[in-house]
N, C-alpha and C positions, 0 to 999 in steps of 0.2 A: 504493500499500500504506499502510495506517495505521501510524502511529508513536506512541511514548509521548507525544510533544508534541501529539498530536491528541486526547489523553484528558483528561477532568476527573475527578479522584478526589474524590467527594463523601463527606464524613465528618461525622457528628453524634455527640456524645458526651452521656451523662447522667452527672452527678457527684453526689457527696455534698454539694456546695456549690461555691462559686466561689473559695474561698481556696486558692490553690496551695500554701500551706505546710502545710495539714492535711487538705484534701479529696482525694478519689481518684475514679477512674473507676468507674462501675458498669454502663455499658452503652456499646457502640460499634456503629455501623452504617456500612457503606460501600456506595456504589453508583457504578458506572463509567458515564460517558457519553462520547460523542464531542462535538465542538464544536458540533454541531447539536442537541445535548441529547437525542439518542437513547440510551435506556437499554440498555446492552449485555448486561446480565444482571440477574436479579431482585435481587441484592445479597446482603449478608452482615450478620447482626446477632448479637452476642454479649453475653450478660450476664456481668458480671465480679464476682467476690466480692472486696471490698476488706478491708483490715485491720479488725479489730473496733473499733479506736479511731476510724477514720473514720466508721463507722456510729454509734458512740456519740456522736460530736460533731455528727451531722447535726441541722440546725436544724428547728424544727417546720414551717416552710413547705415546705422541701424534702422532709421525711418525708411530709407530707400529699400533696404532689405525686406522689411515687413510689408512695404507697399507692393513690391514686386511679387511677393508670395501670396498676396491677398489677405494677409492677417490683419493689416491695419484697418481694413473696412469692417472686420468682425468684432474688433475690440469694443466699440461702444455697446454692443449687445452682449458682451461677455458676462460670465458669472462673477459673483464676488469671490474673493480669495477664500473665505470660510466655506462657501458652497463647494468650491473646486477641491479643497483639501478633504472635505467630508466624502465626496463622491469617489475620489481616488482611493482614499483609505478603505472605504467600503468595498471597492472593487478588489483591491490587494487582499483584503481579508478573506474573500471568497476562495482564493487560491493558496494563500499563505497565512492561515489564521494564527499561528503561533508567533509571538513577537520575537524579534531579533534572531531569526533563523534564516530568512531568505536574503541573500546579498542583492544589493543594487547593482545594476549593470548598465553600461552605455559607453558612449565615447567621450573622453575628457570629462568623466563623470564627476570629478572633484568640484568643477564649477557648479554643476546642477546641484550637487549635494550641499554646498554652501548656501544656495538659495533656498533649498528645501529646509535646511536647519533653521533658517531665519523665518521663512514664511509659512512653512508647513511642518512645524516640529512634531506634531502627532505622527504624521506619515514618516518622517525621518527617524523617529525613535522606534517605530515598529520594524524597521529594516535592520538587518545585521550591519554591524559596524564595518565589515569588509565589503570592498567593492570589486566588481569585475570590469575593468577598464580596457576596452578593445584597443584604445589608442596606445596603451602600453605595449601590447602584442605587436601593434603596427610598427612602433618605433624600434623594437628589437628586430622584427623582420627586415626593416630597412637597413640595419646594420649587418645582420647576420646572413639574411637570405634576400638580397636585393631583387633577384628575379622574381621571387614570390611577392615581394612588396609591389613592384612596378607592374605586375599583371593582376593585381587585385581588382575586383569589380569596381567600376566607376560609380561614384555617388552623385545623385541628383535629387536629393530630398527637397531642395528648394527652401530650406529653413522653415518647414512646417514640422512640428514635433512628432507626429505619428509616422510620417514618411521617413524622417531622419532615424528614428528608432528601429524601424524595420530594416533600414539599410545597415545599421549597426549590427543587428542579429545576422543578417546575411553576410556581413564582412567577417564576423567571428566564425561563421560556418565555414567560409572560405579558408581562413587561416588555420582552422582546425584540420581541414582536409589537406592543405598544402604544406603546412609547417610542422604539424605534429605527426607522430608516428601513427600510421593507419591502423585501425582495429584489427586484431584483438590487442595490439600493442606488444611490448616485449614481454618475455617470460620472467618468472621470478628470478631465475639464475641470471638472466640478462640485466635485470635492474640491480641486483646485488652486485654484479661485476662493475656496472656503471657507477654505483655509489662508492665502491671501494676505490675505483679509479679517481673519482673527484675528490674524495677525502685524501688520497695520497698526494694529489696534485696540490691541494690547498694546505696541506699539513705544515710546510715551512712558514706560511703566513699566519697561521692560527696561534692564538695565545694558549 
């Protein structure tokens, strides 16, 4: 039977900017997968109406980005922050009811998590403290397996939260297939030999 720890809670946020002191959330999307990256439900996407001051302070680059995506036109009819947090948390609870067991997943997820911690603390507190950040895998692939990195599927989410998060799931699926050992993976003997080799290699540097 699947448990909350078998789930990944994929979240992407759109904001008025990246300054945590003045910027606010304008869109959030969540998709739940299992650890095989099977999408368990189509997902949830909510447009949020921020304070007028946050909209007024939005920089030209971000304003143009949200105009091109069509998000700017939807913001006036967006839900309140409280409504959005309630709906997202209720959605997550259906798939991961046990607190602090399901990791947060996404791309450059640290930024999203900072905004969640400030504006949706109940949601943030429900998630495990660990993150699954696809951008970390991407950066390692760029350095260790450049051919894998440069042949990754192109991204065209257009800065809409749900499209972006689905592309992140697809991206991790690609790196799993291309950069990680194919199933069923190494044998126990193989992993023990690998571990011994790494320990031996690092022994001179360890205290």
